[in-house]
Structures are given as C-alpha cells and as structure tokens.
C-alpha positions in Angstrom: 23.2 14.6 65.5 25.5 13.2 62.8 28.6 11.2 64.0 29.6 10.3 67.5 27.8 12.1 70.3 25.1 14.8 70.0 25.4 18.6 70.1 22.5 19.1 72.5 23.2 22.9 72.8 22.8 23.4 69.1 19.5 21.5 69.1 17.9 23.3 72.0 19.2 26.8 70.8 17.9 26.2 67.3 14.5 24.8 68.2 13.6 27.2 71.1 14.5 30.2 68.8 11.8 29.2 66.3 8.0 29.3 66.3 6.1 26.0 66.1 5.2 26.7 62.4 8.9 27.2 61.7 9.7 23.9 63.4 7.2 22.2 61.1 9.0 23.7 58.1 12.4 22.5 59.5 10.9 19.0 59.9 9.7 19.0 56.3 13.0 20.3 54.9 14.9 17.7 57.0 12.8 14.9 55.5 13.4 16.3 51.9 17.2 16.6 52.5 18.0 13.5 54.5 15.0 11.2 53.8 14.6 10.7 57.6 12.0 11.8 60.1 13.5 14.5 62.3 11.4 13.6 65.3 12.5 9.9 65.1 16.1 11.0 64.9 15.7 13.3 67.9 14.1 10.5 69.9 17.0 8.2 69.1 19.6 10.8 70.1 18.1 12.4 73.2 16.8 11.0 76.4 14.9 11.8 79.6 13.1 15.0 80.4 15.2 16.9 77.8 13.8 14.5 75.1 10.3 15.1 76.4 10.4 18.9 76.1 12.1 18.8 72.7 9.6 16.3 71.2 6.8 18.4 72.7 8.2 21.5 70.9 8.2 19.6 67.6 4.5 18.8 67.9 1.9 21.1 66.4 -0.1 22.7 69.3 -3.5 21.2 68.3 -1.9 17.7 68.0 -0.2 18.2 71.3 -3.5 19.0 73.1 -5.3 16.1 71.5 -2.5 13.7 72.4 -2.4 14.9 76.0 -6.1 14.5 76.4 -6.0 11.0 74.9 -3.2 10.0 77.2 -5.0 11.5 80.2 -8.0 9.3 79.5 -6.5 6.1 78.1 -3.6 5.6 80.5 -3.8 3.8 83.8 -6.4 5.7 85.7 -7.5 9.2 84.6 -5.4 12.3 84.8 -8.0 14.8 85.9 -5.5 17.6 86.1 -4.8 17.5 82.3 -8.5 17.3 81.4 -9.2 20.2 83.7 -6.3 22.4 82.5 -6.9 22.0 78.8 -10.7 22.2 78.7 -11.0 25.1 81.1 -8.3 27.2 79.6 -8.8 26.9 75.8 -11.2 29.1 73.9 -14.4 27.8 72.5 -12.9 27.8 69.0 -9.9 25.9 70.2 -12.1 23.3 71.9 -14.1 22.8 68.7 -10.8 22.2 66.8 -9.7 19.7 69.5 -13.0 17.8 69.3 -12.7 17.6 65.5 -9.1 16.4 65.5 -9.7 13.9 68.3 -12.5 12.3 66.2 -10.2 12.3 63.1 -7.2 10.8 64.9 -8.9 8.2 67.1 -12.2 7.5 65.3 -14.2 8.1 68.4 -15.6 11.2 70.2 -13.8 13.0 73.0 -17.1 13.4 74.8 -17.8 9.6 74.7 -14.3 8.8 76.0 -14.6 11.4 78.8 -18.1 10.0 79.7 -16.7 6.5 79.8 -13.7 7.4 81.9 -15.0 10.0 84.3 -18.0 10.1 86.5 -20.3 12.2 88.6 -20.3 16.0 88.7 -16.8 16.2 87.3 -17.9 14.3 84.2 -20.9 16.6 83.8 -18.8 19.8 84.0 -16.4 18.5 81.4 -19.2 17.5 79.1 -20.7 21.0 79.4 -17.3 22.6 78.6 -17.2 20.4 75.5 -20.4 21.9 74.2 -18.5 25.2 73.4 -21.6 27.3 73.6 -21.4 30.9 74.9 -25.0 31.6 75.9 -26.2 35.2 75.2 -27.4 35.9 78.7 -25.7 39.2 79.4 -28.8 40.7 81.2 -29.3 38.0 83.8 -26.2 38.3 85.9 -28.1 39.2 89.1 -30.5 36.3 88.7 -27.6 33.9 88.2 -25.7 35.3 91.1 -28.7 34.8 93.3 -29.0 31.2 91.9 -25.4 30.5 92.8 -25.9 31.9 96.3 -29.1 29.9 96.8 -27.3 26.8 95.5 -24.5 27.0 98.0 -24.0 29.4 100.9 -27.8 29.8 101.5 -28.7 26.2 101.8 -27.7 23.1 103.8 -25.7 21.0 101.3 -24.9 22.1 97.8 -26.8 22.1 94.5 -23.8 21.1 92.4 -25.9 21.0 89.2 -26.7 24.7 89.5 -23.0 25.6 89.9 -22.1 23.4 86.8 -24.9 24.9 84.6 -24.0 28.5 85.4 -20.2 28.2 85.4 -20.2 26.0 82.2 -21.2 29.0 80.1 -18.1 30.1 78.1 -18.9 33.8 77.8 -16.1 35.4 79.8 -17.8 38.8 79.8 -21.0 37.3 81.2 -19.3 35.2 83.9 -17.2 38.2 85.1 -20.4 40.1 85.6 -22.0 37.2 87.5 -18.9 37.0 89.8 -19.2 40.8 90.5 -22.9 40.5 91.3 -22.2 37.4 93.5 -19.6 39.4 95.5 -22.1 42.3 96.0 -24.8 39.9 97.0 -23.0 37.4 99.3 -19.9 39.3 100.4 -17.8 36.4 99.2 -15.6 35.9 96.1 -17.0 33.0 94.1 -13.8 31.1 94.6 -14.3 31.1 98.4 -17.8 29.6 98.0 -16.6 27.0 95.6 -13.9 25.9 98.1 -16.4 25.7 100.9 -19.2 24.1 98.9 -17.4 21.5 96.7 -14.5 19.2 96.8 -12.2 16.9 94.8 -12.0 17.0 91.0 -15.3 19.0 90.7 -13.8 21.8 92.9 -10.6 21.8 90.8 -12.4 22.2 87.5 -14.8 24.9 88.8 -11.9 26.9 90.2 -10.0 26.5 87.0 -13.0 27.9 85.0 -13.3 30.8 87.4 -9.5 31.6 87.3 -9.4 31.3 83.5 -12.4 33.6 83.3 -10.7 36.2 85.4 -7.2 35.9 83.9 -5.7 33.0 82.0 -2.0 33.9 82.5 -2.6 34.1 86.3 -4.1 30.6 86.2 -1.0 29.3 84.4 1.4 31.2 86.7 -0.2 29.5 89.7 -0.1 26.1 88.1 3.6 26.5 87.3 4.3 27.6 90.8 2.7 24.5 92.4 4.3 22.2 89.8 7.7 23.2 91.2 6.9 24.1 94.9 7.9 21.7 97.6 9.7 18.3 97.3 9.9 17.0 93.7 8.7 18.6 90.5 5.6 17.9 88.4 7.6 17.8 85.2 4.6 16.8 83.1 2.7 20.0 84.1 5.8 22.1 83.8 6.6 20.9 80.3 3.0 21.1 79.1 2.5 24.7 80.2 5.9 26.0 79.1 5.5 24.4 75.6 1.9 25.3 75.0 2.1 28.9 76.3 5.5 29.8 75.0 4.1 31.5 71.9 0.8 32.6 73.4 1.1 34.5 76.7 4.5 33.6 78.3 5.3 37.3 79.0 2.0 37.8 80.8 2.5 34.5 82.7 5.9 35.7 83.8 4.5 39.1 84.9 1.6 37.4 86.9 4.1 35.0 88.5 6.3 37.8 89.7 3.2 39.6 91.1 1.8 36.6 92.9 4.9 35.0 94.3 8.1 36.1 96.0 10.3 35.0 93.1 10.4 35.0 89.3 9.4 32.1 87.0 12.9 32.1 85.6 14.7 31.7 89.0 12.2 29.0 90.1 12.9 27.0 87.0 16.6 27.5 87.4 16.5 26.3 91.0 14.2 23.3 90.3 15.6 21.7 87.2 19.0 20.9 85.7 21.1 20.1 82.6 19.8 20.6 79.0 16.2 20.3 80.3 16.8 23.4 82.4 18.5 25.3 79.6 15.5 24.6 77.2 12.9 25.7 79.8 14.8 28.8 80.6 15.0 29.7 76.9 11.2 29.1 76.6 10.8 31.4 79.6 12.6 34.1 77.7 14.1 36.1 80.5 14.2 36.9 84.3 11.8 39.3 86.1 13.9 39.5 89.3 
C-alpha cells in the first residue's frame, strides 16, 4: 500500500492464504510496526466490491455475524434473508455467542431488536431460534410427524404455530427422524408441504431450517447458486457466504454445488464476477470441480 498505487494482487494473495485468526495477528503486528490500523488503511486504498470482500475477511467471524444481523435490522427496511440465513444455519452454541456479543456491542438484546423490526409468524420463528434449546424429545417423532400432518395437509388452512413450535427445535437428530416419519405418514417430503402450506418470509425461514437440518453445505450451495443465477448478482449474499464458510465447509459446499447443478461453483463465480473481486472469491473457493 505504500507509495503511489496499490498492489492489489499482493493484498488478496496474502489475505486469502491465511486463516482469520492469522489475519488478526497480522492486523495486530501491523499496528505495532506502523502505528496504523490495517483495516483503515485497506479501506483508504481499496474500493467497491473488492474492498467489501477484503474488509469482510479482516473481520472476526463472530463480529461479522453480529454486524450483519445489526445491519439487517437497523437499515432501511429489514433484510429477512440475512436474518434467516444466519439464525437457521448457525449451531446453538454459535447463536448463544452471537446473542452475547450483540448485547455487548449494542447494549440491547438481539431478540428485542428482532421483535421490534419483524412481525407475525416470521418474528415468532426467529425468536424460537434464538432460544437455542435442543429439546430432548427423541421418542416422539411419530407424534410430531402426525401433528405436522394435521397442522397442514390434513386441514383447511394451516396451523402455522404448530409448524413453528416443532421446527424450532434445534436438535438435528430429532428433526431428521420427524422428517422421516412425516414422509412415511404423508407420502410427502416436509419441504413440499411447507411450500404448499406457507408463504413469504415464514416459508423461507422454515425451508432454511429444514435444509440446514438435512445438510448445511447443500443449503449454502443452493444459496450461492441463486445469488448468481440470472440477471445481476446478489453480491451481498455471495460475499457473506464465501467469507463465512471459507474455513468451515467450503469443500463440502463445492461438492454439493457440483452434485446439484450442471456447473461448478468455481466456474460460476468466474463467469459472474470480474477483476480483483473475482480473483479473491476464486481463491476463497479454492479450486474447480469441473
């Protein structure tokens, strides 16, 4: 960054080749050596989507989630997609950490902010996901499968509260068994019934919970595909997933992506983005599965 111009290639190669914890060490060493904040210097040197992805990489994962949630709530309108993605895909332990850091950073509770900004059944489902309780109900899958069937396919209209209370349980093992029982009982996959019986943001969050229960990498593979498919690119979603999953399950996401779609994640990013932004995302992707 010193002198005229910026060596963007050196920046992106260096930062994508390190883990987030190593980037925090680089940031601390930079401050010690130069008396400046590395993130501030990067912001002044870079621009556009390339700046966004680099600054995101420099942010500790927990801080990143908390900031994304805050922006989703406090910006103009509400970004339901961000709230759904983060709260449906993170583990109970991670959600607990998010709640604690949110309180510490903003001196208010995440639940209160969501309650104040969202409404209806969508709000109720998010509040249940924030309770981070895995109920020990491993022996009642058949009862809960019957309850879901009775709440949707078997009645005129839908008992949304029943769907919310059952799907809000964070026990993956339990919910997978409920889904299996539901298929045996009704002949439908639970996703089919959710699509028929619900709509809007409630449908999105219920489907996200089901998909993350079945396989988190497949959920993110699908989200990445639709972020790039068609005219235009949902860069916010693309950056958020590539950054947050790069050290978690990117190889699994790539494998699921290749199974689900007639292309690889690498080639879709390559065709949909450009410049240093593209180079950075491709390095985070880590390879082609053509």
